[in-house]
C-alpha positions as CSV (number, residue, x, y, z in Angstrom):
1,M,12.7,-1.5,-11.4
2,P,12.7,1.8,-13.1
3,T,13.7,4.7,-10.7
4,W,11.4,8.2,-11.1
5,K,12.8,11.6,-11.1
6,S,9.1,13.2,-10.7
7,R,7.2,13.3,-7.5
8,G,4.1,13.1,-9.5
9,L,5.0,10.1,-11.8
10,R,6.1,8.0,-8.1
11,G,4.1,5.3,-7.4
12,S,2.4,5.0,-10.8
13,T,3.9,2.1,-11.5
14,L,3.9,0.7,-8.8
15,E,0.5,0.9,-8.8
16,D,0.4,-0.6,-12.1
17,F,2.9,-3.2,-11.2
18,I,-0.1,-4.5,-7.9
19,N,-2.8,-4.0,-10.6
20,Q,-1.2,-6.6,-12.4
21,T,-0.8,-8.8,-9.8
22,N,-4.2,-8.1,-8.8
23,E,-5.7,-9.2,-12.3
24,T,-3.1,-12.4,-12.0
25,Y,-4.6,-13.4,-8.8
26,R,-8.3,-13.0,-9.9
27,E,-7.6,-15.1,-13.1
28,H,-6.2,-17.7,-11.1
29,G,-8.9,-17.5,-8.6
30,L,-6.7,-17.0,-5.8
31,A,-7.9,-13.4,-5.0
32,L,-10.5,-10.9,-5.3
33,I,-8.2,-7.2,-5.2
34,Q,-9.7,-3.5,-6.4
35,K,-8.1,-0.4,-6.4
36,I,-10.2,1.9,-4.5
37,P,-10.4,5.6,-6.2
38,T,-9.9,8.6,-4.8
39,P,-13.0,10.5,-4.5
40,I,-12.6,14.1,-6.0
41,T,-15.0,16.9,-7.0
42,P,-14.0,18.1,-10.9
43,V,-13.9,22.3,-11.2
44,N,-12.6,22.5,-14.5
45,I,-12.9,20.3,-17.6
46,D,-11.9,21.0,-20.9
47,Q,-14.8,20.3,-23.0
48,A,-12.7,19.7,-26.4
49,T,-11.2,16.4,-24.5
50,R,-13.4,15.8,-22.0
51,H,-10.9,15.6,-19.9
52,I,-10.9,17.1,-16.1
53,T,-8.3,19.7,-15.7
54,L,-8.5,21.1,-12.2
55,A,-10.5,18.8,-9.0
56,Y,-10.1,18.8,-5.8
57,F,-10.6,15.8,-3.0
58,D,-14.0,14.8,-1.6
59,Q,-12.3,13.6,1.3
60,K,-9.2,11.8,2.6
61,S,-8.8,8.0,0.9
62,T,-8.5,5.4,3.5
63,V,-6.7,2.7,1.9
64,D,-5.3,2.0,-2.0
65,Y,-6.9,-1.7,-2.5
66,I,-9.5,-3.6,-1.0
67,G,-11.2,-7.3,-1.4
68,V,-10.8,-11.0,-0.3
69,V,-8.3,-13.4,-0.7
70,Q,-9.7,-17.3,-0.5
71,G,-12.5,-15.9,2.0
72,I,-10.0,-13.5,4.1
73,P,-10.6,-9.6,3.9
74,V,-7.9,-7.5,2.9
75,C,-7.3,-3.7,2.1
76,F,-3.5,-2.5,2.1
77,D,-1.8,0.5,1.0
78,A,1.0,1.2,-1.2
79,K,3.9,3.4,-0.4
80,E,7.3,3.9,-2.4
81,C,10.3,5.4,-0.5
82,N,13.7,6.1,-2.2
83,T,16.0,6.0,0.8
84,L,16.3,3.9,3.7
85,T,14.2,5.3,6.4
86,F,10.4,5.3,6.1
87,P,8.9,8.4,7.3
88,L,5.5,7.9,8.8
89,Q,4.4,10.8,7.8
90,N,3.5,9.0,4.5
91,I,0.8,7.0,6.9
92,H,-2.5,8.8,8.5
93,Q,-4.3,8.8,10.9
94,H,-7.3,8.4,8.8
95,Q,-5.4,5.3,7.6
96,M,-4.5,3.8,10.6
97,D,-8.3,4.6,12.0
98,F,-9.5,2.4,9.0
99,M,-6.6,-0.4,9.0
100,E,-7.4,-0.7,13.0
101,A,-11.0,-1.4,12.3
102,F,-10.7,-3.2,9.6
103,E,-8.7,-5.4,11.4
104,K,-11.2,-5.6,14.4
105,Q,-14.0,-6.9,12.0
106,E,-11.0,-10.2,11.5
107,G,-9.6,-8.4,8.1
108,I,-6.5,-8.4,7.1
109,A,-4.8,-5.1,6.6
110,F,-1.1,-4.0,5.8
111,F,1.1,-1.5,4.0
112,L,2.7,-2.4,1.1
113,I,6.5,-0.8,0.7
114,Y,8.4,-0.9,-2.3
115,F,12.1,0.2,-0.9
116,S,12.9,1.7,-4.8
117,T,17.0,2.0,-3.0
118,M,17.1,-1.9,-2.1
119,E,15.0,-2.7,-5.4
120,K,13.2,-4.6,-2.4
121,Y,9.0,-4.5,-0.9
122,Y,7.9,-5.4,2.0
123,Y,4.8,-6.3,3.5
124,L,4.1,-4.0,6.6
125,S,1.7,-5.8,8.8
126,F,-0.6,-3.3,10.6
127,E,0.5,-4.9,14.0
128,E,4.3,-3.8,13.2
129,A,3.2,-0.3,11.5
130,K,1.1,0.4,14.9
131,A,3.9,-0.2,17.0
132,F,6.0,2.2,15.2
133,W,3.2,4.6,15.4
134,E,2.6,4.8,19.0
135,R,6.1,5.0,19.2
136,G,6.3,8.4,17.2
137,K,3.5,9.4,18.7
138,S,4.5,8.8,22.2
139,G,7.7,11.2,21.4
140,G,9.8,8.3,19.7
141,R,11.7,8.6,16.1
142,K,8.6,9.2,13.4
143,S,10.0,6.9,10.8
144,F,11.1,3.8,10.7
145,R,14.8,2.1,8.9
146,T,15.2,-1.4,6.8
147,D,17.5,-3.0,9.5
148,E,14.2,-2.7,12.4
149,L,12.3,-4.7,10.0
150,N,11.1,-8.2,10.4
151,P,13.6,-9.8,7.1
152,E,11.3,-12.8,6.4
153,F,8.6,-9.7,4.9
154,F,11.4,-8.7,2.3
155,F,10.4,-9.7,-1.1
156,D,11.7,-9.3,-5.0
157,F,9.8,-7.8,-8.0
158,Q,8.9,-11.0,-10.3
159,P,8.5,-10.5,-13.8
160,N,5.2,-13.0,-14.6
161,L,4.0,-11.4,-11.0
162,P,5.6,-8.2,-10.3
163,V,4.1,-7.9,-6.8
164,P,3.6,-11.4,-5.0
165,Y,2.3,-10.6,-2.2
166,L,-0.1,-13.3,-1.2
167,D,2.7,-15.6,0.1
168,M,3.2,-12.6,3.1
169,I,-0.3,-12.7,3.7
170,Q,0.4,-16.2,4.9
171,K,3.2,-15.5,6.6
172,D,1.3,-12.7,8.4
173,L,-1.5,-15.0,9.1
174,D,1.1,-17.7,10.6
175,H,2.7,-15.2,12.9
176,R,-0.6,-14.1,14.4
């Protein structure tokens, strides 16, 4: 996996890999997952190129991806972390609220975290995220370390299927 030196590019390749994976899943009839665009309002548009040069976010986005896997509603957010400790400030209250409501509707909500120092992905179920979130809100540590995570939910980049997360959804279902 490449590393990024610019904060502006962080996550962009991760998103590309997830989009490639989602397209492969769609082509094979395994899942239909869509990237949710962040709603913006353009402020300045370069008339010559018709490119937006300045904009602001209309509202807080909820999750990065939403769709269905074999009849099961799924939503998730993708995060990247360049240390072995993930700061909970990278997860927002409105995301937790949305994911909780999504799970109450019998959907599956989770985070896909890429730990670049380990070159590993982690499938963080909503329930696991909620436990860390509650710990932070009640005065505990406002982060979690990779050694606190369930080793079964780490997985690797695959050349033909860069972010193969469907197996992790199945493991999540098996643990419920």
